[in-house]
N, C-alpha and C positions, 0 to 999 in steps of 0.2 A: 183854401189858401190862408195863411197867417196875416193878421191885420197889418202887420209891419213890412209885409213883403214887398209892396209896390213903393216903399220909401227907401229901400236899399237896393234891390235887384231891378232897377229899371232897365228899359231898352238901351238908353244911352250908356248905362254902366256895363251892360253885358257887351255892348260894341266894343267898349274900351278894353275890357278884359281879354276879349278874343283878339284885339289888335295888338295889344302888348304881348300876348303868347306868340302871335306870328313873329313880332319884332325880335322877341327872344330866339325863337328857333333861327331866324334869318342870321343872327349874330353867331350863334353856337354851332352852326353848321360848319363854321370854318374850323372847328375843333378836330374834324376829320383829319387824320395823319396818314399819308398814303403809304409810309413804311411800317405802320402797325400802331394801334392805339390812338390816342387822342392828345392833341395840343392843348396846353393851357394857354389862354389868350390874354393879351393886354387890353387896356381900356378900349382900343379902337379895333380890336379882333384881330391883331397881328400875333402869331405864335411867339411865346416867349423862348429864350435860348435854352432854358433848362429841358432836359429830356426825361426828367424824374416824373413817373406817373404812379399815383396812389390807387389803392383798390376802390376807395370810395368815389373818385373821379371816374373810373371805368364804369362802375355799376350805376352811379347816379345819371349818367348819360344815357346808358341803356334804358333804365326805368323811365326817364323823362321823354325819350324819343318814342317809347312803347305808349306812353299816355298820348303824346302827340298823334301817333298813328291811329289810336282809338277814337281820338276826337276828330279825326278827318283831315289831319294836317298831310299834304302830299309830300313824298320824299324822305320819310322817316326810316324806312327799311334798310337803307344802306348803313345808316348809323347804328341800328339795332344788331344788325348782322356783324358789323366791324366790331363792335364792343364784345359781343359774344365771342367771336373768334379769338380776340385778343385775351379775354378772360381765360379761355382755354389753353392758348398757346404760350402765355406767358405768366399770368398770375397763378394759375394752377401748378402745384407742385407735384410732378408726377412721380417723384421718389418718396416723399413722406406724406403727401396727401394734404388737401386743404389749400388755402390760397394765400400767397405771400402779400405782405403789405405794398411794396413799392419796387418798381423796376427803373433802372437807368438805361434807356434804350434796351439791349437784350439782356443785360446783366441785372441780376437781383441786387436792389439798392438796400432794402430792408426786408428781411426774411421772416420778420415776427408774423405770428399767426394770431390775429385779433378777433374777438367776437364782433366788435364793432364793423369789421370789414365784411366778415362771413354773413352777418344779417343783411347787409346791403347786397350780398350776392343773392340770398333768398328773395329779397325785393325784386331785384333786377330779373331773376329767372321768372318769378311770378308774373310781372308785368309782361315780360317778353312772351310768356305762354298765353296770356290773355290776349296779346297781339298777333298770335298765330305763328310764332317762330318755331320751325320744325326741331331746333335744338334745345329749347328752353326746358322742356321736360327732363332731359337727361342732366342739365346743370342743377335744376330744382332737386332732383333726387340725389345727386352727389353732395350738394351743400347740406341737405337734409341729414344725411348720414354723417357728416363731419359735425354738424351741430349737436346731433344725438351722442356721438361718441366722445367728443371732447368738451364741449361747452356747457351743455344742458345739465345743471344740478337738480335732480328730481327732488331731493329731500328740502331744498329750499324753494324750488318752483321759479329758478331765476337761472340766468346765464352767467358763468364766470368770464373772465375777461381776456387773459393773455398767455401766450406760450412762446418759446423759442421756434425757430424753423422746425426742429426735430421733435416737437411736442414736449419737450422738457420745460417745467415751469420755471419762471424767473421772478415772479412776484406773487403776493397773496391779494393784490388789490382787486376789489370789486367796485362796479360803478353803475349809476343809473343810466348814463348815457347809451352804452351798448344795448342795455335792456330796454330802454324806451324805443329805440330803433328796432329792437327785436320784436317789440309789440307791433309796430308798423308792418315789419315783414310778415309776421305771423298771420296778422290779419289779411294781409294781400294774399298770401298763400292759401288761407281759407277761402276767401271770395272766389279763387280761381280753381281750387280744387275740391273743395267742400269737405275736406279732412277734419274731422273734429278735434284731432290732437292740436292742430294750430290754434284754434279758437280757445280750447282749453288752457294751454300754455299762455296766450295772450292775457286770458283773464287772471290768471295767476300772478303774473308779473304786475298787471294793473292794480290789482287788490293789494299787493304789498306797498307800492309806492303811492298811489292816489288815495286809497282807502285807509291804509295803516299810517305809512310815513308822513305824508302830508297833513292827515288829520290830526296828528301828534304834535306838528310844528307850525301851528296857525296858517296851515295850507301853503307853506313853503316847502321846497324839496331839496334837502341836502344831496349832494351829488356823489359823495365818496364814502366807501365802506371797507370793513375789514373782511377777511374770509368767512366769518360768521355772520356777516351782514349786520354788523353793529356800525352805527355812523362813525366816521372817522373825521373829527372836526378839524384836525390840524393837517390835513393833506392838501397839498398844492403841487401840481404838475404842469402839464403842457398849457400854457396860457390861453389857448383855444380851445382844446378838447377836453383839459381837466384843470380848469381853473379853480382855485379855493371858493369856499362859500356856496352859494346858490346861483343859478343861471335862470333868469326868469323866461328866457326864451324856451327852455325845456319844460316850463310849467305849462306854457301855451300848447306845446306839443303834447304833453301828456293828457292835458284836459281834452284836446280834440280827439285824442286816440280812445280816451275813455267814452266820448259820446259815440265814436264809431263802434267800439266794442259793444256798448249798451244797445245800439241800434240792430246789431247782428245777433245778440243774445236771445235765446229762446224764452227768457224771462227779463224784458226790459225794466228798468227800475228808475223811479224818479228820484231816488236817493241819489244814484249815480250822476244824474243830470245835475242836482244841486252841488254834488262834490266838484264836478267839472267847473261848474260855475265859480264856486269858492276858489279853487286853485286858479283860475284864468284872472278873476278879478283880483285876488291878492297880487299876482305879479303886475297887473296893470297899475294897481295903486302904488306899489313899491318902486316900479322901475321907469314908469314913463318920466321924462323930463319935460316938466310943465313950461320952462322957460325957453327951451330950444327944440323940442320934439325928439322923437326917437327914444329908445330904451337903453338905460344904463346896462352894460354887459353882464356884470355879475354884481351880487349884494352880499353883504355880511349876513350872518344868521338872524340877526335883527331887522333885516330889510332895509338897511341904510347902504347906499352905493359903494362899491368897492372899485372895480374897473369901470370908469365912466364912458369908455369910448363906445360908439355906437355902430353897430353892424346892421347889414341888410337883412339877415335871416331872422332875428327875433321879430322884426316888423312883419315879415311873410307869415310867421307862424302865429302872430297875434291876429293878423287878417283871418288865417284858416280857422281859428277856434272861435272867432266872433261870427263867422259866417255859418259854422256849425251849430252854435247856440241859436242863431237867428232861425235856423231851420228846425231846431229841436224845441226850443222854449223861448220863443222871442219876447224881449223886453225892451222897452223904449231906450234903455241905456246902451244896448248893444248897437243899435243903429248910430247913436252919437259916437261910440268909440270906433265902429267900423268906418265911418266916414272920416273922422279925425286921423286915424292911423293911414288910410289910403291918402288923405292930403299930404302927410308927412312922406309918404312913399313917392308920391308925385313930384314933390318939390325937392326932395333930398337925395332919393336913391335911384330912381328910374332915369336911365340914359336915353333921352329922346332923340339924341343925334346919331348914336351908333347902335343902339339896341342893348338889352340886358341892364342889369341893376349894378349900380356902384356898390362894392362890398363894405366900404367903411367911411365914415365921417368923424370929425371932431366935435368938441362941444359947442363949436359956432356953426356946425354944419357944412364946413368946407371938406371936400374930398381929400382923404390921406391915403397912405399905402404903408402903415407901419405894420400891420399883421399879415396883409395879403399882397401878392403881386398880381396885378391884372385882376380879371373877373373869374373866380375860381370854378363856379358851375352853375348850371341853370336850375338845379333841382329844387331849392327852396322857392324861388321866384316863380317858376312855372307852376308849381302846386298853388301858389297864392292867387293866380288868375284863373286857374282851371277849377279847383275844388269848389270856389263859391258858385260856379255854374251848374253843379250838380244838383239833381232834384232832392237828394238826401245827404247823409254824412257818409254813408258807406256805399259799396257797389259802384266805385269809380270806374270799373272796367266797362260796365253796361251803361252807366249814367253819362259818360262822356261822349257817347256816340253822336256825331255830327256837329259838337259845338264849335269846331274850327273849320268847318266845310264851307267853302263860298257859297253864298245863297244862289 
């Protein structure tokens, strides 16, 4: 056991993680919509009026509840089954193939075909397969074919981003976000199937962003690219999914995924561990608000703050990468940061009255609702409490066994 382990993964901390996981599931159980799909919930768990459901909401709930089932949480099967059924009956485009981005009740609200959404289908199918759902293999095979046919660019070793519903292109945009979550999904698919294709592709994406791009930009990660994968420094799109500049929360995710990939690799490398540390600690140094806590959402290319609002998900991802570093290459500063960020999460983001995490705070730490309505999903925050309990960085599907089971 590493010498720092007892200073961060104490019995009390493990109990806290498990208790918050159950509180999150208790809250998001109310997402179940009897007429199909899932509700988006307000702060108290009451369904919002809007019937718009986006693909990443469906898939993230499937994935999260599959993790819950694997960890021993009772009652997860209906959510997994319900989500997969809705994925097939509504999101899947039976005429053109692939999965549409958003529904409004039974009608298509946004028919675009996005790599970002499709890699989350791959993640959901992989997790559902690990949890033993009988329909998961078919979904995995279907989305694997779509990713191969439309999104994977073999010459670049990366995913392209977006099409119209009929698969006609409408932009030449290329981005890190879809590829980063592509790594997440590919590693999950590899862990559940053992297919080398998934590990190889994850490695190619990681090599480009973490080992090439970050290394050339002082360990920061530009988000936006042209169709030849040249950095596009002037791009500014959706303020949540495609903001200008760099997004430190994504640096935390990339760094954790690099550690996961390295652990799964047939030739693990100390260099990869150091690269992951460089990326994570650059984002910690750039984005942490010393005065108020939390992370500035986006940064300019020189590391100065741009969008200063604070969201829950970068906090969860910082927890994830620090836990991964503590299991891979523990250093005293990792424990300090891990505790510091959990203190921020407890005091500013975790809703101890109703369960779940508040998604957004302002510079003073007050709860706000400028970007989000309600609590958008369980995905980031449930991984923040489950992944630190794993014995390693990879193999969550086997490593979670019993972590939420009552003693």
